[in-house]
N, C-alpha and C positions, 0 to 999 in steps of 0.2 A: 573285402580287400584281400584277405588271405586266399580265398578261392581263386580270384582273378590272378593275383601275382604268383601263385604257385604255378599256374599255367604259363605265365609270361616267363618265369625263370627257366622252366623246362625248354621252352622254345628258344630262349636266349643262350642256351648252354654253349653253342659253338659260334656265337656271334662275335665278330671283331669290331663292329660299329653299331651302336644303337642310337636312334634319334628319338628323343622325347618331345613330341609335338604338343605345345601348350604346357610346358613343364611347370610353370608357376614357380613361386619362391621357395618351394620345398617345406611347406608347413608340416608335412608328415614327419620331419626330422625331430619334432617335439613329442612324437607318439611315445607314450609310456609302455606300450606293449612291444617288447623287444622283437618278437617273431614278425609282427606286422611291419615294423620299421625296417628290419633287415631284408625282408622280401622285396620291399620297394626300392632298395638300394641296388641298382643294376651294375654298379661299377665292378671292375675286375682288372687284374694286372694284364689280362689278355685282350682287353677291349677298351674302346673309347665311348663315352656317353656324351652326346651332344644335345643340348637343350635349345628348343626354339620357342619363342613366345613374343607376343605383340607388346607385352608389358615389360619394360626395362627392369622392373623390380625383381623379375625372375632371375636376373643375373647373379643374385646372391644364393641361389639354390646350391647347397653343399653336396648334392649327389651328382653334380655334373663335372665333366672334365673340361667342357667348353660350352659357352653360351653364345647364341646367334640371335640377334633381334630381327624380327620380321615386321613387315608393314601390311596393313589391310589392303587387299586388292593388287598387291605386287607379287611377282615371282620371288620365292624364298631364296636368299643368297647362300645356297648350299648346292654342291655338285650333284649331278645326276648319278644315280646308282651308287651312292656312297654307303648306304646302310644295309645291314643284314636284317634288322628288325626296327620297326617304327611303333612307338607306343603313343596311343591317343586315349588318355585316361580322363574321363569326364570333361571332354572338350567339345565333342560333336554337337551337343545341345546348345552351345554358344555360337555356332557358326551360321551365318546368314546364307551362305552359298556352299552347302556341304559337298555337292558334286565337284565344284572347282577345288575345294579344300582337299578332297580325297585324290583328285588328279595330281596335286602337288605331292601328297604322301606317296603315291605310286611312283612318281618321278624319282624321288630320292632313294627308293628301294632298288636293290640289285635284283636281277631275275632270280626267282626262287625265294626272295626275301619275304618276310612275314610282317603283317600289320596286326596289332593287338588293340582292340577297341573296347572300352567300357563306357557306357553312356546311359543316361536316364531314359526310361520308357514313357512316352507320351500317354500311353493308355493306362498307366498306373495312376493311383489317386494323387500322388505327389506331382507327377507330370501334368495331370489335368489341372491341379490347383495352380501350378506355375503358369499354365497357359491362360487361365481365367483371371488370376490376380494381376491388376495393372502393374507395370514394371516399377513404378514409383513406390508401390507398397510391398514389393517382394522382399526388400531388405528387412522391413519390420516383421514380416511373417517369418523369415529365417531367424531373426533374433529371438522370437518366441520358441520356435522349434529347436533351434540349436544355439542356446545362449552363450556358449563358449567359442562360437565361430568368429573368426576375425572378419571385420567389416570389409576389408580389402579383398576377401576371397569370393565376394558375391559379384557375379558378372551378368550382363543381360543374357536372357535365354530366348531361343527362337524355335527349337524343336522342329526343324525342317526335314530331319532324316532320323526320326526317333521312334520307329516301330520296327519290329523284327523284319517285316516284309520290306520296308524302305531301305534298311541297312543292307540286307541281303541282295536286293535288286541293284543297289548302287555298286556294291563291291563286285558282284558278278558282271555287271555292265562294264566295269573297268578291267576285266580280265582276271580277277582274283578267284581262286578256288576257296570258297568261304564256308565256314561253319558259324551260324548265328543262333543264339538261344537266349531265353529269359532266365534271370537268376534273382531269387528273392532271399535276402538275408534278414537279419533282425530289423524291425521297423525303427531305425535310428531317429527319424524325424519326429517320432511320437513319444519321446522320453519325457516330455513336459507334463504328461498326464498318465496315470496308471490305467485309467479306463480306456483312453485312446490307444495306449500301448497294447493292452489286451486285445482290443479290436484289430490292431495291426498284426498281431501274432496269429489270430484266427484267419485273417486275410492271407497271410503268408502260407498257411496250410492249405487253403482252399482255392487260391487264385490259379486260373489256367496259365500256361506258359507265356502266352502272348500278352498277359496283363501283369507280369511280374515286374518288380521295381526297376531292375537294371537289365540292360542288354549287353551280353558278352559277344564279341565277334572276333574271329581269328581268320585271316585271309592270307593265302600264299600267292604271290605274284607269279604269273606264268613265266616259264623259262624260255 
C-alpha cells in the first residue's frame, strides 16, 4: 500500500480532480499506521476527490468530497474529461467486463490524465486459489486468512484482466501510454500460520515478476 500510494501521490501532485473508481466505504480510515492512512487520503485544498461505487454504502467514505452511485451495465453519471487522475485500487479483479469498465475510466479522464491501477495477479497463488475456490466458500477462506476483515468487504471476483500482459494490452489498446509491473509485498494472507508465512516470504524472494502478488499499472491518456 505504501509503495503504490507513494506513486499515486506523486502523480496527483498537480491534479485538480481525482476520481476514485470503486472507492468503497473507506475502511482504511481505521488504519493504525499513520503513514499508510495519510498516503491514501488524496484530498487537498487544491482539488476535489469524487468517489464512484456500485455499493451505496461507499457514500460514507470520509476521504471523499463527493460520492456518485453507479449502476452495473450503465454509463457512469459523470462528465467526460472531468478528472486529472483516476484511481482503481483492488477493483479490476471484481469486474466482469474489464474492457468496458476501462473505456469508462478513459472517458472521464482529461487528455494527458493518468489512471493508477492496483489489482491482484491471477498467476499468484492467492489469485489461483480465488479462481479455484467456489464463490460460496471464498468468504470462509478469507475469514481464515484475514480474521479481522469485515464481511462486507468481500465481493465476487472474476479475474478477467489480471495478468501483466492482459492489463498492458488493454490499456495500450485504449490509447494509454502504460507501465505495468508485478509487486510482491509481505504475504499478508498467510498470517494465520508461521509456517505458511515463512513459505510466503520465500516465495516473495524467488517469484518472477509475472507471478508476484499484485499488479501495479500506471497509464497516461493520449493528448
